[in-house]
N, C-alpha and C positions, 0 to 999 in steps of 0.2 A: 623775509629775514632769515638769515642762517642761524640755527640754534646749535650750540656746542656744549658738551659736558667737559669739565676740567678733569684731567687725569693726574693722579698722585702716585707716589711710590709705595709698594707693599713689600713683604719679604721676597716676593717673586717678581716685582717690577711695577710697572705703571698701573694705576687704577683710576677708575672714574670716581674720584673722591672729592670733587668740588674744591680742589686746592689744598686739601689737608695732606700734609706730608707725614708719612709713617715709614719706618724702616727697621729691619732687624735681620739677623742671620736666620736662615731657614730653620735650623734646628731649634733656635731659641724661640721660634714662633710658638713653641709649646709652652710659652709663658701662659698658655691657657691652663696650665697648672693653676693659674689664677682663676680660673675655670667658670664657665657660664652654665647656669642651670636653666633649662627651658621650663622648669616648674614654677608656678606662682602660688602664693599663699591664699589667694582668693578662691571664690567658687569656681567649679569646673567651667571651662569656656565652651561656647556652642560650637558644633561642628560646622565647617564651611560647607556651603551648599553647591559647590561646583559639580557639574555632572560628570559621569564616567563616559568616556568615549566608546563608541560602538561601531567599529569599522564595518563596512558593508561586506567585506570579504575576510572573515576571521582566518587567522593563520598566516597572513602576510602583513608586512609593514605598509603603511600608507606612503604614497609618493609625497615629495616636497610640496607639490601643488595641492594635494588633498589636505595635508597638514595645514598649509597656509589658509586654504578656503575654510577649514573648520575652526581655526583659532584666531585669525586676524581680526575678526569682528570684536573680539574681547580684549585686544591689545590697545593700550592707551598711550597717547602722546601727552607728556606732562611738562608744563612750563611753570616755573616758580619765580617769584619776585621778592627780593628782600634787600635790606641795606648791606652795603659792602662791609667787610669785617673790621675795617679801621677807618678813622677819619683822615681827611687830607689836611695837611698843614702847609700854609704859605707863610713866607718870612714876614710879610707886612700885614696880612689880614687876620692872622691867627687861625684857629681851627675852622674848617669849613664842613658843612654837612657831607656825610659819606654819600657817594653816588649810588644810584639804584643798581642792584646786581641782578641779572637775569640768568637763569640756567634752565636746561631742559634735559629730559630723559624719557624713559619708558616705564610702563607698568602694565598690569593686566587685571581684568575684573575677576573676582573670586567667588561672588555669590549674587543672588538676585536682589540683594538689598543695596547694591551700589558700592560695595567695598572694593577698593583697588589696591593691590599689592605693588610695592616698588622698593627701591633702595632708600635707606635712611639718608644717605648723602645726597640724593637727588633733591630732597625737600628740606634739608637741614637749614635752619635759619630763615625759612621762607615766611614772608608776611602775607603773601597771596599765592594761591596755587590754582591753576586752571588745567582742566583735563579734557582732551578730545578723544572720543571713543571710535575705534574702527575707522571707517572712511567717512564718518559724519563730519560735516563742515562746522557744526556748532560746538563751542566749547562750554564747559560747565565749571563753575567755581567749586573747588573741593575743600572739604574740611580735613585737617590732619587729625585722625583718630589717635595716633600714637606712633612713636618711632623707637627702635631699639638699636643703639649704636654698637652694641656688642655683637650683633649679628648682621648689621647693616640692612635691617628690614624695617619698612614703614607701611602703615595702612592708611589710606585715604577713604573718604566717603563722598560720593557724588550724588546729587539729587537729580538724576536723569530719568527720563520716561522709561517704563518697564521694557518697551520694545527696543530701546537702545542698549540695554544691558545683555551682554552675551557672555556669561561666565565661561572661563576656560577650564577644562578638566585638569584636576590636580592628580599627578601620578605618584609613583613610589620610587624615590631616588635610591633606596636601599636595594632595589632589584637590578640596578645598572651593572653592566660589565664593560670593561675597557674594549673599545672597538665598536660599541653600539652606535648606530647613526643618531644624530641629533640635528635639530633645526632651531635657529634663533630668529625671533621676529622683534623688530624695534624701530627706532628712529635715529640711526647713526648720522651725525652731522646735520640733524634736522630733516633728513630724507625719510619722511614718514612711511610706515608700512613696508619696511625693507625686510626681506627674508634672506638668510644665509644658511648654509648647511655644512655639516662636518661630522666628526665622530667624537665619542668620549675618549680623550687622549690618556687620562689617568684619573684615579679616584683617591680619596682620602688625603688630599692636599690640605695644607693649612695656609691661610692668608690673614693679613692683619686687618682688623676692623677699624672703623673711624675713631674709636676710643682707645686704640692701641692694643687691645686684647686680641685673642686669636679666634678665628672661625675655623672649626674643624670639619673634616669629611667633605671638603669642597671638591666640586667636579671640575676637572680640567678638560677643555675642549679646543679643537682647532677650527670650529665654526667661527668665521670672521665676526669679531665684536669690536666696535669702535665707540668713540665718544657719542653719547646719545642712546646707545644700547642699554645703558645702566638701568636696572630695574625691570627690564623686559624678560619675557619667558624663554627658557631653553626647553624644547619639547622633544619627546622621544618619538619612535617610529609609529606609535599609536595615536599621536597627537596630544598627549598629556604632558603637562608641565612637570619637569623633573628638576628644574633649577631656576634661580633668579640671577641673570647675568650681572656681574658686579665689577670685575677687574680684568685687566690684561697685563701681560708681560710685554714690554716694548722699550726700545731705546729711543723712540720718538712718540708722537701722539697717534701713530697708526698701528694697525693690527699686524702682528707677525705670526699669527697662528697659535698663540698661547693665551687662552682666555680662561676665566674662572667664574663659576656660578655657585651661589649659596644653594645647598641641596634643599629641595622642596620639603623634605621631611622636617628639617629644621625650621624653614620659613613658615610652614603651615602651623606648627606649634606656637611660634612667636606671634603670628597673625591672630590666632585664636585668643591668646592672652591680651593682645592689644585691643581687640574688639570688646572683650569682656571687661577689662580693667583699665585700659588706657596706658598701661605700662607693663614692664616685665622685670622681675627680680631675678638676679643671678647669684648663685652661691659662690663663695670666695674662699679658697684655701690659702693662697699666698706663697706659691713656689713657682719656680721654673725648673724644668727637668729635661733629661736626655735619656734615650733608650739604652738599656744595658743588653748587650748581646754576648755570646761566648767569647768572641775575640777580645772585646773590651774587658770582660771579666778576667780573662787570662792575663792581660797586660796589668790590670789593677790588682791581681791576685785575690779576687773575690770568690767566695764559695758559690754564690748564685750565678746562674747562667742567663737569667733574664730578670727584668724588673725596670724600675725607673730611678735613675741617678738624680738625686736632688742637687741642682746646680746653684740655685740661689733661694733665699728665703726673705720675703718682704718684712721689714721691721714692723712690729706691732700687729702682724697678721695672725690669723688663727694658727697657722703652722709655726710661727715664731712663739706664740703663747704656749704651744704644746711641746716646745723644745726640739722641733725638727732641725737638724743640722745640715748645712750646705757644704759642698766641696770647697777646699781652700788651696788646692794645688793644680795648676794647669798642666794637662797632659795631652799630647797629640797622638791620635790613633787613626791611621789611614787618612791623614789630612784633616781629620775632624778634631777640633780642640774641645776638650771636656774638662770639667773640674772634678778632681778626684778627692777622696777623703770624707765625703759627705754620706748621709744616710742613703740607703737603697730601699725604695718602697717595693715590696714583693707581694703584698696583698692589701685589698681594701674591703673592709667588712667581711673578712674571712675568705674572699674570692681572690685567687692568684691573679696577678697582672704581669703581662710580659713587656710592657713599655708604658711610656707616659700617656699615650692615647687612651689606654684602658683606665688609667688613673683619672684622666679627664672625663671619660664616659661615666665612671662611677660617681664622681662629684656632680656631674651634670644631672644625675637622677635625684639629687637632693635639693632642699630649699635652705635658704639662710636660717640659721638656728638649729639645723639638724646636727647630730653627732655622727661622725664616721670613725671607724677603727682602722688605723694604719698599722700594718705589720712591716717592721723595718729590720734591716741588717745594719748593725753598727759595730765596727771593729771585730767582725766575725761572729758577733752574738745577735740572736734574734730577740726583738722586743716589740711590744705593742703600745701604741699611743692613741688615746682618744682625742679627737679634734672636734671642736664646735665650730661649724662653718659660719662665716659672716656674710654680709651683703657686699657685693663687689663695689669698689670705689668707682667714681665717675670716669676715670681713665687709668691706663696702665701705669702712670707715674704716681698714682695715689692722689 
């Protein structure tokens, strides 16, 4: 049987989102000013037990064959079954039971306890999940430990024999450079244990998550990624996972050399919280923003040369309660439309920020209920507002 993953639209194009449609202009993807916090209120999460790779010849990268041999045993083929999202209606018989919906994707083992990381959209709505590990012919029923739609990360638990568990080494996505070689392993179009190779094409991209919020610091790659690769590992030249393959940019359902992976630094923190607590809490500020640079500052006659222009404020959000003001006049600068006249955030907790990504990072470091101090420019005057962060709503539409 052929196994396919559904693709949906993100700010950058098609994504293996299981039929969920999301869309936004690239710059407004910074509605992550609504901002996810990888911190949880509960007890510290346990460290994942994935080993560190040890190449036989230090100082050189591994070949694709060596990376595949070292990691493929820990890559999982995931099949999920659940009800279709809507009932069928016939004119004479009334509502009929929704047909069974099957989807598939990839994942990888992250510890000796049988935890498997994948994309949230691969298992969203699943009533039954089966996992096949490496080249094993036997499949195992998996338990959903938890999923986080804001980062598109989920963790499963399989009760497989110890000798079938081959955890894949988790690396450091923060150490990546554009041009670094990468390898993807997964199950595109149901073709299990498929390996493809490419490079890191760009860093610090933003893509839309299943709940409509934004995932930041995403890795862009030209390693071919197709339906079924979702949730599988993107590995560096030492054979360590540096990303979770999640979306592609395409005008069809095929790969055109632009894929996106959630960075493992983000995925690792989310997985630890899911294993410890079954859920993840995200701090919520309630703005969207755009970067302020000297050219835009000159056009808008602003004193600051950098910062974050507040573009919109969510009603009844922490930002709205604190009196943060959004722009109300549309201005086009170098083909980019921005809203002028709103507050400019120039510092968070006393630390200067040069753009919206740094505002996102600052809020990411907090938990719901924490207070943050925003330094703003309004009508040429500097002022400070204290904002109490809330918990992020279920989706970007509130």
